[in-house]
C-alpha atoms as one frame of an Amber mdcrd trajectory, in Angstrom:
protein
  -2.967   5.610   2.544   0.808   5.536   3.150   1.851   2.373   1.126  -0.615
   2.841  -1.701  -1.233   5.653  -4.158  -4.482   6.262  -6.152  -5.506   8.090
  -9.252  -8.541   8.743 -11.534  -7.781   9.875 -14.481 -11.000  10.584 -16.285
 -12.364   6.915 -15.713  -8.914   5.312 -15.631  -8.094   4.008 -12.294  -4.379
   3.909 -11.385  -3.268   1.938  -8.038   0.627   2.322  -7.111   2.197   0.259
  -4.768   4.650   2.220  -2.762   6.089  -0.071   0.045   9.445  -0.026  -2.048
  11.495   0.049   0.967  10.009  -3.410   1.774   9.988  -4.630  -2.188   6.264
  -4.053  -1.704   6.285  -7.304   0.364   2.662  -7.995   1.095   1.440  -8.071
   4.874  -1.736  -7.750   5.911  -1.919  -4.104   6.621  -0.603  -3.269   3.173
  -3.044  -5.601   1.552  -5.962  -3.679   3.519  -4.531  -0.750   1.531  -4.774
  -2.179  -1.591  -7.980  -3.827  -0.958  -9.076   0.126   0.097  -7.698   1.389
  -3.117  -9.883  -1.126  -5.191 -12.827  -0.096  -3.320 -12.388   3.684  -4.059
 -12.122   2.705  -7.546 -15.248   0.683  -7.834 -16.949   3.873  -5.838 -15.506
   6.170  -8.263 -16.828   4.139 -11.234 -13.719   3.865 -12.966 -13.637   1.983
 -16.330 -10.368   0.351 -16.152  -7.460  -0.154 -13.421  -3.813  -0.273 -13.790
  -2.225  -2.012 -10.850   1.635  -1.112 -10.999   4.744  -0.598  -8.655   6.461
   2.834  -8.852   8.328   3.823 -11.925  11.342   1.964 -12.597  10.765  -0.529
 -10.005  13.336  -3.561  -9.570  10.796  -5.602  -7.907   7.575  -5.094  -8.765
   6.311  -7.104  -5.641   8.678  -9.438  -3.338   5.436 -11.700  -2.375   4.173
 -12.468   1.364   6.156 -10.757   3.780   7.956 -13.373   5.456   7.509 -11.691
   8.629   3.798 -12.064   8.463   3.828 -15.618   7.928   2.446 -17.735  10.810
   5.341 -18.629  13.378   3.969 -22.060  13.383   0.784 -24.344  13.537  -0.307
 -22.660  16.174  -0.382 -19.140  14.601  -2.316 -20.121  11.567  -5.813 -18.331
  12.632  -6.713 -16.305   9.376  -3.483 -16.057   7.853  -4.821 -16.681   4.712
  -7.965 -14.378   4.860  -6.404 -11.076   3.428  -4.491 -13.000   0.653  -7.675
 -14.708  -0.359  -9.583 -11.234  -0.356  -7.114  -9.545  -2.537  -6.880 -12.341
  -5.397 -10.760 -12.765  -5.292 -11.251  -8.792  -5.471  -9.024  -8.452  -8.575
 -10.451 -11.261 -10.365 -14.291 -10.366  -9.393 -14.054  -6.225  -9.957 -16.292
  -5.208 -12.216 -14.295  -3.644 -14.963 -10.942  -4.854 -16.346  -7.595  -4.766
 -14.048  -4.310  -4.304 -16.219  -0.957  -5.541 -14.292   1.786  -3.074 -15.380
   4.981  -5.404 -14.480   8.387  -3.508 -13.912  10.690  -5.758 -12.118  10.747
  -9.130 -10.494   7.671 -11.069  -9.297   7.849 -13.371  -6.400   5.731 -15.584
  -4.700   2.469 -14.547  -3.746   2.608 -11.708  -5.836   2.830 -13.888  -8.757
  -1.007 -14.971  -7.996  -1.813 -11.251  -7.744  -0.297 -10.352 -11.251  -2.073
 -13.746 -12.670  -5.512 -12.415 -10.977  -5.490  -9.381 -13.441  -7.303  -9.761
 -16.509  -4.393  -8.289 -18.751  -0.418  -8.141 -17.952   1.761  -6.305 -19.703
   5.597  -6.609 -18.826   9.011  -5.075 -19.396  11.229  -7.720 -21.207  13.321
  -7.943 -17.797  10.600  -8.882 -15.485  11.032 -12.310 -14.297   8.208 -14.357
 -12.092   9.183 -17.032  -9.502   6.772 -18.843  -7.002   8.906 -20.345  -4.338
   6.981 -21.725  -1.301   9.036 -24.790  -1.490  12.428 -22.730  -0.642  10.603
 -21.954   2.761   8.962 -25.348   3.197   5.888 -23.208   3.137   2.382 -23.925
   1.807  -0.031 -22.175  -0.700  -3.724 -21.150  -0.238  -5.538 -23.611  -2.245
  -7.770 -20.828  -3.943  -4.468 -19.086  -5.181  -3.541 -22.412  -6.786  -6.259
 -22.543  -8.756  -5.561 -18.885 -10.241  -2.056 -20.190 -10.939  -2.928 -23.382
 -12.817  -5.972 -21.619 -14.339  -3.402 -19.237 -15.946  -0.390 -21.061 -16.384
  -1.842 -24.446 -16.966  -0.677 -27.633 -14.926   2.364 -28.499 -16.419   3.931
 -24.853 -16.133   2.590 -24.576 -12.689   3.974 -27.526 -11.562   7.483 -26.586
 -12.880   7.373 -23.341 -11.164   6.189 -24.476  -7.897   8.406 -27.593  -7.921
  11.485 -25.945  -9.058  11.075 -22.433  -7.359  13.199 -20.631 -10.039  12.360
 -17.746 -11.872  10.850 -17.631 -15.429  11.344 -14.971 -17.733   8.743 -12.875
 -19.038   9.492 -13.683 -22.555   8.592 -17.543 -21.950   5.379 -16.319 -20.122
   4.701 -14.002 -23.209   5.302 -16.897 -25.997   2.577 -18.997 -23.720   0.156
 -16.363 -23.765   0.307 -15.836 -20.233   1.613 -12.141 -20.687  -0.211 -10.325
 -23.334   2.436  -7.546 -24.040   6.171  -7.171 -23.837   7.283  -3.195 -23.623
  10.453  -1.604 -23.180  10.831   0.042 -19.930  10.772   3.506 -21.678   7.646
   3.083 -23.362   5.613   0.845 -21.116   3.652   3.516 -19.074   2.478   5.321
 -22.007   1.682   1.560 -23.791  -0.539   0.612 -20.562  -2.091   3.937 -20.184
  -3.039   4.299 -24.206  -4.493   0.513 -23.664  -6.545   1.318 -20.612  -7.746
   4.896 -22.333  -8.723   2.730 -25.133 -10.752   0.341 -23.063 -12.430   3.121
 -20.911 -14.057   4.495 -24.090 -15.478   1.549 -25.243 -19.126   0.275 -23.822
 -18.659  -0.339 -19.998 -21.531  -2.652 -19.521 -20.554  -4.747 -22.566 -17.247
  -5.038 -21.047 -18.411  -5.790 -17.674 -20.547  -8.359 -18.933 -17.711 -10.263
 -20.827 -15.186 -10.203 -17.743 -18.100 -11.884 -15.982 -19.051 -14.390 -18.669
 -15.354 -15.205 -19.374 -14.954 -15.610 -15.672 -17.813 -17.860 -15.349 -16.807
 -19.940 -18.364 -13.437 -20.648 -17.080 -14.194 -21.029 -13.410 -14.001 -24.602
 -12.129 -16.271 -26.284  -9.942 -16.226 -25.885  -6.027 -13.854 -28.100  -4.558
 -15.255 -30.663  -2.274 -15.738 -29.998   1.456 -13.148 -33.203   2.003 -10.529
 -31.395  -0.219 -10.793 -28.254   1.558 -10.345 -30.060   4.893  -7.337 -32.314
   3.791  -5.540 -29.126   2.321  -6.229 -27.002   6.104  -4.807 -30.441   7.754
  -1.734 -30.297   5.070  -1.266 -26.462   5.962  -1.134 -27.283   9.443   1.270
 -30.089   9.205   3.680 -27.899   6.967   3.394 -24.877   9.225   4.254 -27.501
  12.570   7.165 -29.130  10.657  10.772 -28.580  11.408  11.429 -27.874   7.800
   9.265 -24.929   8.208  11.313 -23.526  11.029  14.485 -24.498   9.248  13.029
 -22.428   6.116  12.598 -19.460   8.149  15.718 -19.375   9.620  17.553 -19.960
   6.645  15.968 -16.960   4.986  16.433 -14.690   7.832  20.110 -15.894   8.164
  20.747 -15.704   4.218  21.784 -19.172   3.674  20.483 -22.370   1.989  18.147
 -24.240   3.909  18.873 -28.085   5.009  15.529 -29.666   4.631  14.921 -32.948
   6.173  11.322 -33.888   5.234  10.338 -33.641   8.868
């Protein structure tokens, strides 16, 4: 795998995102490599996984690669498949997954981080969920993860305002478990993971599933899913969506008209 590095240190699995030249922006080939890494971790029966960027990264992940977004409503087939698969894989992974956050986290990558069981961050990290900057849309399963982790009020603020939120605020709200200095975070997370790996694995696996079952909301009705698909098609087919993409590529502010 060219963009993902995996390690198994006596039951502690480490998945490192290495697409640094593109700020770890997530396109389908990159997501498939991450999914393969989780498959290898499960095959090797690791007891805990650390998901991280390369040491000292300024950007943990820049979210969905804009160049991999649909060109319009005609190009929507399968656009969300890999995104849904990655979030679900992390949430349903049989052992704990720790997100070790260095740098900023943008867009869809917030969902990836919030899908992890524990989050440890450096103080300088920021989080921003930004589909409103592009006139884009969001996968409804991902929204459920975001709202479940943040609660509806903070989720609405992050989605409606599309502004960065400091790690310290998320820590105060219990979204981030620990904030650790850049010099100490690697050792801190590895120590946490090593401690988990020494505890009863069957108990921890059962607890993870039980907690997931407790907080899981009921399946969404078919009509809501259908309405979401129609809404996504309308957004991807809009003039505003094309304007958002053009503005991003031209590095200017978009001029949205609501059409």
